[in-house]
C-alpha positions as CSV (number, residue, x, y, z in Angstrom):
1,M,-4.8,9.9,-10.8
2,A,-7.4,7.3,-11.4
3,T,-7.5,4.4,-13.8
4,E,-10.7,3.5,-15.5
5,K,-12.4,0.1,-15.9
6,T,-15.5,-0.7,-17.8
7,R,-18.5,-1.8,-15.7
8,D,-20.9,-4.5,-16.8
9,D,-23.4,-1.8,-17.7
10,G,-20.9,0.0,-20.0
11,G,-20.1,2.8,-17.5
12,L,-16.6,3.4,-16.1
13,E,-15.3,2.7,-12.6
14,E,-12.3,4.6,-11.4
15,T,-9.5,3.3,-9.2
16,R,-7.5,5.9,-7.3
17,L,-3.8,5.5,-7.3
18,I,-2.2,6.8,-4.1
19,A,1.3,6.8,-2.7
20,L,2.3,7.7,0.8
21,G,5.9,7.9,2.1
22,S,9.0,10.0,2.2
23,T,9.2,13.0,-0.2
24,A,11.9,11.3,-2.3
25,L,9.9,8.2,-2.7
26,V,6.6,9.8,-3.6
27,E,8.1,12.2,-6.1
28,G,8.5,9.4,-8.6
29,F,5.0,8.2,-8.1
30,A,3.8,11.8,-8.7
31,L,5.5,11.8,-12.1
32,I,3.4,8.8,-13.2
33,G,0.2,10.4,-12.0
34,F,-0.4,9.1,-8.5
35,E,-1.9,11.2,-5.8
36,T,0.9,11.6,-3.3
37,Y,1.3,12.4,0.4
38,A,4.9,13.4,1.1
39,D,6.3,12.6,4.5
40,A,3.0,11.1,5.5
41,T,2.3,10.1,9.1
42,P,0.1,7.4,10.5
43,D,-2.6,10.0,11.1
44,I,-2.5,11.1,7.4
45,L,-2.7,7.4,6.4
46,E,-5.7,6.9,8.7
47,S,-7.4,10.0,7.2
48,V,-6.9,8.8,3.6
49,L,-8.2,5.3,4.5
50,K,-11.2,6.7,6.4
51,N,-12.1,8.8,3.3
52,L,-11.8,5.8,1.0
53,V,-13.9,3.6,3.2
54,R,-16.5,6.3,3.7
55,T,-16.8,7.0,-0.1
56,Q,-16.5,3.3,-1.0
57,E,-13.9,4.2,-3.7
58,K,-11.5,1.6,-5.2
59,A,-7.8,2.4,-4.7
60,L,-4.3,1.1,-5.1
61,I,-2.2,2.4,-2.2
62,V,1.5,2.3,-2.2
63,L,3.0,2.6,1.3
64,E,6.6,3.0,2.4
65,Q,7.6,0.2,4.7
66,A,7.7,2.2,7.9
67,L,4.2,3.6,7.3
68,A,2.9,0.2,6.3
69,R,4.1,-1.2,9.6
70,S,2.7,1.6,11.7
71,G,-0.1,-0.7,13.0
72,T,-3.1,1.6,12.5
73,A,-6.4,-0.1,13.2
74,L,-8.0,1.0,9.9
75,L,-5.0,-0.2,7.8
76,T,-5.3,-3.6,9.5
77,Q,-9.0,-3.7,8.7
78,V,-8.5,-2.7,5.1
79,R,-5.9,-5.3,4.5
80,A,-8.1,-8.0,6.1
81,E,-11.1,-7.1,3.9
82,G,-9.1,-7.1,0.7
83,G,-10.5,-6.3,-2.8
84,R,-11.7,-2.8,-3.1
85,I,-8.6,-1.2,-1.5
86,V,-5.3,-2.9,-2.4
87,V,-2.3,-2.0,-0.2
88,V,1.3,-2.5,-1.5
89,E,4.3,-2.1,0.7
90,I,7.6,-0.9,-0.7
91,P,11.0,-0.3,0.9
92,S,12.5,3.0,1.9
93,L,14.9,4.5,-0.6
94,Q,17.4,5.1,2.2
95,A,17.5,1.5,3.3
96,P,16.2,-0.9,0.6
97,E,18.3,-3.7,1.9
98,D,16.3,-3.6,5.2
99,H,13.0,-4.4,3.5
100,Q,11.3,-7.6,4.5
101,A,8.0,-8.3,2.9
102,A,5.1,-8.9,5.3
103,V,4.4,-12.2,3.6
104,D,7.8,-13.5,4.6
105,D,6.6,-13.9,8.2
106,L,3.7,-16.0,7.0
107,V,5.9,-18.2,4.8
108,R,8.3,-18.8,7.7
109,R,5.4,-19.8,10.0
110,V,3.9,-22.2,7.5
111,L,7.0,-23.7,5.9
112,G,9.6,-23.3,8.6
113,P,12.2,-20.6,9.4
114,S,14.9,-21.9,7.0
115,V,12.7,-21.8,3.9
116,L,13.8,-18.2,3.0
117,E,17.4,-18.6,3.8
118,E,19.8,-18.3,0.9
119,G,21.5,-21.5,0.0
120,P,25.0,-22.1,-1.3
């Protein structure tokens, strides 16, 4: 699926909506029109990203946590560039309580390790 946005010249730009993760997770995204890659591996993620970079397409990519933390070089590059390809990390359906947002590490480094602890 792609969403459309009007360009300054009146034409339309498309943004691809892509979800990669476990079959159970991506089934829900398929129902709302996302392109999906069930049981995706880091190699599949790398292939999708290479294609997006090569074609210079805009995309919103939803990644299951394990895949988002796979450490592929191209994913790191895409996240650092920002803008055209937006990557969102979501928890696994099997262990949502284990999810820790990547931004949590940055917040702890900047504001101190106790800042995210739950108080009384």
